[in-house]
N, C-alpha and C positions, 0 to 999 in steps of 0.2 A: 472391483469394477475398474477396468483399465481405460484411461483416457487415450484417445488417438491424436493427441496434440501435446506440445511441450508447455506452451503458455498456460497460465492458470487464470481462473475466472473468480472474481469476488462479487457476490450478490448482496446488496443491502436489504435488510429486513424492515418491514413496515406494515401499514394497514393492509396492503394487498398480499402480504406474504408472511403472516404471523401465526400460522397453524402448523402443527407437525406434518400434516398431509402436504401442505404447500412447500414446506422446507424440504421434505422428501422428494417432491416432484422437481424442485429446483436443483437438488443434488443430482438426481438422475439425468436432468437435462444438461448438466455440466458444471454446476457451481462447486468449487473446491474449498472456498472460504466464505463464511457469512459475516457481514459487517452489521454491527448494532450502533446506530447513531445516537449518542447520548444527548444531542440537542433536542431530540424529539421522543426520548424514551426514559421512563422512570426507572429507578433502580429495581423496583419490584418486577416490572415488566422485563427488564434486562435479564434477571435471574430466570424468569419463565422461559424466555427465548433460548437461553443457554441450555436449559433443561431439555427443550425440544430438539435442539441440535444434537445434544449428546444421545438422545433417544434414537434419532436417525443414524447416528454414527454406530450405535450398537446393532441396529438392524442391518446395516450395510457391511459392517466389519472393516470399514475404511476410515482412517484418521481424517477428521474434518477440522479445519481451523476456524477459530472465532476471533474476530477483530472488533474491539470496542473503540469507537472513535469519540474522543472527548470533545466537548463543545469549545473549550478554549475561552480566553477573555474576549468579551464583546464590548466594543465601544459604541455608545449610542447617544444621540441628542436627548435633551429633556423634552417636556411637553410644550405645546404651543397654545396660545389663546385661540379658541375655536378649532383646535385640532391640527390646523395646517396653515401655511403661508406660501406665497410664491415670490421668488427672488428673480431679478432680471440681470442679464449680462451687464457688467460694469458697476453694479450696485456695491456699496460698502456693507459688509455684514460682520457683526461682532459675536464672538463666542466668549462667554464669561462664566464666573463662578456663582452668579446670582441665581438662586433657585426659582425665581419668579417665571411664570410661563413666557415663552418667547413670542416675538412678533416679526414683522417684516424687516426689522433692523438688527435684531439680536436673538440669541438662544442660549439656554443653559447647557453647558457641557460638563457632566458630572464625573470628570476624570482629571483630577488636579495634576496628576503626574505628566499630563500632556503639556501643560502650560510652561513647565520648567525646561522642556526639551525641544519644543517646536521653534523654528527659526523663520525669519522673513525669507520668502521664496519657496518655502515648503508648501506642498499641496494638501488639501483635505478633500476627500471624495465622500459624498453623502449618498446613501441609498444605492449601493453598488455602482457608484460612479455617475448616476443620473445628474447630480449636481456637483460641480467642481469649484472649489474656492482656492485662492492663493493667498498666503499670509503676507501682510504688509508690515504689521507691527505685532510684537508679542511681549508680554510681561507675565509675572506669576498669577495674575488674576484676570487677564483680558487678552484675547487674540483678535486683532483686526484683520479682516480679509477682504479681498476683492472677488466678486463673483465672475468666474471665467465662463462657466456653463450654467445658465439659470434653469429654474424649474421649481417643482413643488417640494417643500420641506414639511414633514409632518411628524407627529409624536413618535419618539423612540426609534427613529430611523438610524441605521448603522453608519458609523464613521470609519473610514479607512485613511491611514496616514502612510503613503508609500515612501516618503522621504525621511520619516522620523523614526528613530529607534527609541522606543518608550521603555523606561526602566521599571518594568513589572514582569512578574513571572508569567510563563505560558500556562501555568496551572492556577486557575481561579479556585476559590473555596469549593464551588460546585464540582470542579474537575477533580480535586483531591478526594472529595467524598465519593464521587463516582468511581474513581480509580481504585480506591480501597475496596469498594463493594465488588467491582469487577474482578479484582485479584482474589478475593475470598471465594468467588464463584468458579474460579479456575479457568479464566479465559487465556488465550494464547498470545495475542498481539494487542497492544494499545497504540492508537494513533494520536499524536499530539498536534493540536490545531494552533495556527497563528504563531509558530515559533519564530524567533528573531535571531537567535544566537545559539552556539553549542551548549552554553550553560543551561539552557532550557531542557536539553536532553539529559544532561548530567543530573539535574534536579529530579526528573522523572525516574531515572535509573536508581537513585537513592531510595525511592519509594518502592519500586518494583522488586529490587534485590533478586533479580533473576527469575522471579515468578512468572513474568511475561516478557516477551520481546517488545522493544520500543520502535515504532515506525514514525519517522519525522515527516509531517505534511509540509511540503514546500509551497507556500501560498503568499509569501511576502518577499519583496525585493531584498529586504535586509537578510533573509535566509539565503537567497540566491548568492548574495555577495560573500557569504561565509560558508558556501556549500562544502568545500573540502573539509573544514573543521567539523561540520555537522555530520558528514558521512563517516568520519573517524569514530564518532561516539554512537551514532544511531545504529540499530540493527537492520533497518530497511528505510527506504524513502518512498513517499507518495508524491507524484506530480499532481497537485491539487489545482487543476487548471481554471476552476471557476473563480476563486478569489485572486489567483495569480493574474487572471485576465482583467480584473478590476484594478489591481494595484500597479500594473505596468502596461505599457501599450500592447494591445492584442497581438500585433504582428511580431512581437518579441517572444511570445509564449511557445510557438513551435521550436524555436532554437533552444530555449531553456529546457524544453522537454527532451530534446536530443542530448543536450549537455548533461542533464541529470542521468539519463539512461546510460550513456557511455561511462560517466564517472562511477556509477553504481556497479556496472559490470567490471570495471577495472578493480574496484575494491572487493568484488565478490559478495556484494550485499544485494538483496532483492529490491527491485524497483517496480512500483505500481503506477500505471497511468489511469487517471480518474477524471470524472466529470463530463457529462453531456456526450458520452460516447455513442449512445443510441437514443438520444433525447426524444426523438419523434415517436419512439415506441411506447412512450407513456400513454399515448392516445391512438396509436396506429399499430396494426399487427405486422407491418413491414417498415424497415428503416429507410432513410434517404440514401442515395448513392454516396453522398459526401460522408455520411456517418460510417458506412461500410469501409470507405477509404481511410477514414480516421482510425478505426480499430485496426485495419490491416497495417497501417503505418507503424503503430505501436508494436505489433507483432514482428514486423520486418526489422524494427530497431533492436529486437531482442529483449523487450520488457518481460519481466518475470510474470506479471499479472496485469489484466485489464479489469476495470471495475464498473459495475452498474450501480447507480444511485437511485433516483426516483423511478427509473424504469422498472426495477424489481420491487422497490419499497411501496410505491403508491400508484404504479401504472396499471393500465387495464390488461396488459399482456406480459406479466412477469416471466412465465415459463417460455413464451416465444422469444423474449429478449435474451434469455440465457442460451436458448437453443440457437438463435441467430449468431450470437457471439462465438459459440462453440464451433459452428459451421465455418465462420470466417477464419478462425484460428486454424482449423484443419486445412482449409483450402490454401491459406498463405504458406503454411509449413510444408505443403506438398508442391509449392511452386518451384520450378527449377532455379530461380534466382535467389530463393530464400537462403539456401545453404551458403552460397557465395557471399551474400551480404553479411550473414552471421560470422562467417570465417574471417572476412575482411575487418571486422570490428574487434576481433579477439586481441586482447592485450597480452604482453609477455608475462609469464608467471612470476610471482614475487619470489624473492630469494629465501624461501623456506622449504624444509623437507616436504611438508604437506602439499605445497603448490607444485613442487617438482614431481611428486608422485601423481597428483591429479592431472598435470599436463602430460606426463608419460602415459597414463591410463587412456586419456583422450586420443593421443597420437596412435597408440597400439590398437585401440578399439576401431578407430577410423581406418587405419591401414589394413587391418586383418578382417574388416567388415564383421566384427563380433556382434552377437545378438543383443548384448546388454552390458552396461557397466554397473556392477553390483557393489554397493558400499555398506560395510558394517559401520554404523555410526551411533555412538552413545549420546553425544551432545548435539549432533547435527552438523558439526563443523566439516566433517569429511564430505557429507552430501553437498554442503554449500561450496566447498572448494572444487569439487568435480563439476557442479552445475556452472560455476564461473567459466569453465573451459568450453561450455556448450558443445559436448560431444555429439556425433551423429547418432549413435545408438541410444536407446532410452536409458535412464538412470533409475535403478531400483535401490532404495535405501532401506536397510534392515536395521531395526533398532529395538532394544528391549524397553524403551521408554515411550509411552504413548504421547507424552507431552512433546517429545522431539518430533514424532510423526505429524502432530497437529501443526507445529510451527513450520515444518518443511512443506506443508500444503500450499504455501504461497510461492514456493521456489520453482523456478523454471525447470521443467523436465523431470522432476523428482516424483517417483511413485513410491510411497513409503509403506512398508509392511512392518507391523509390530510383532516381534518374535523374541523368544528368550535368547539371551546372549550365547554365543558359541562357547563350547567347552575347550576346544583346542583348534589348531589350524585345519586339521582334516575335517572336523565337524563344521567349521566355518565355510569351507569350500563346498562340502557335500550339501549342506542346507541351502547355501546360496543357489546351487544348481536346481535343487528341488523347488525352491520358491520361485525361481525364474520360470520354470516350466509350469508350475501351478497357476501363476499369475498371467500366463500367456505371453511371456516375453522371449522364451526360447523353446526350441524343439529338440528332441533327441538327435545328436549328431552335430549340433551347433556348439559354438564356443562362446564363453562369457569371460569377462575380466573381473576379478574380485579385488577390491581395494579395502584396506583395513589398517588399524593401528595395532602394533604388538608392543607390549603385552595387551591382550584383548581387554576391552572395556575402559581403556585409558583415554579420557576426553582429549581431543586435539593432537593425538599421537599418530597421525596418518603416516605410515612409513613402509607399507608393504603392498605389493600387488602380485596376483597370480592369474594365469590364463587357465581355464578349466573347461573340459568337455562336459556337455550335458549328455550323459549316456543313457541308454534304455534301462539299465539296471538302476540308475540313479532315480528315475521317475516311476519306477514300477510299482511302488507301494504308496 
């Protein structure tokens, strides 16, 4: 099944979309990757969902990506006497290590690591920023704050610390257990929540050992401040705008989104724009005009993928949400301004043979108006480097490894076909032409460009390109 767009769609699975039939319908509507949110999913249910996705994959004959999103460390208040209290602007409020239920003057904060790192002047945001506190004094057992924005505090509400880097891992015990279970199930991507530093990515990669690619969710100012280092280590980025909009001023989020998209494109790593993209479609069959514009902006920026969360997981119109996102992407990519914007954002190729070949392939394909850029790729690196150049013709990635096809499902413009490796260069070109015809990318008489690494099957050795005709004899059998 060929998509008529370059940007990919990620759909989150949940109560509204947790049957094989619905997963199949979402795929047919346009979903390329399915996200499983471990904040709301047991390991047993995760295994069942992966099994359903693989069943749809077998039925369609198209690699489908599976993204497992780890919950990450959650900071929460302790309980309150009576369940809740109300604090007012200007009040003094204390957070301490006393496990007794809180009241209108103090609360238990069961995270001792915060006490040793927080400083006067730092902010604490409670319940997604509904209540804001500013630290006036801090010691290893007690944090004194002033209420800047008052409101209701209740049991176990979340705490955000936008100014404080906390010395703990992005992988809590639950995350480690969930990650091991997901890797055993054979998932393709793992998303790390609430990362603060590149060491968090390195820690996850020691566990995955190449069994899954690691996507860094950028949702904390600390991660934004170290974005370049995180991009170096991560396999992909997610602009997690929900928590990012809590921990930094909302007006800064669009700029950070653009910064992340550009930086990821320069690095040749996929970037996903997520959160509240079609939020109103949780309860409405049509989105707002502002939401359509939001999705369109991400597509114009050249994001590899856009993501649906509650819209497909728990909404009343999951299929319509995917269909709407698919239509928006197709319309944007057909806009006369789209190609100009994508081209203007293109970065110079890096000084490697693979990037030089990918850049040359893009230039030749655009100049000669070729039907497709066809990449033979074992590890997926050739497909990634060609996608970085954002060529005008579609990209067809041919790989003997289905795991590679699944991971490339999130990458801009890449249509992956799993096929046995080529025997020699003639076989490589001949089969590239046959598959381009069979998949609907080229017609007899058109030309394609074939990119590969020689010797064949050598990961990361992109060093060859050839222009080939799709002849009538090539597609005759």
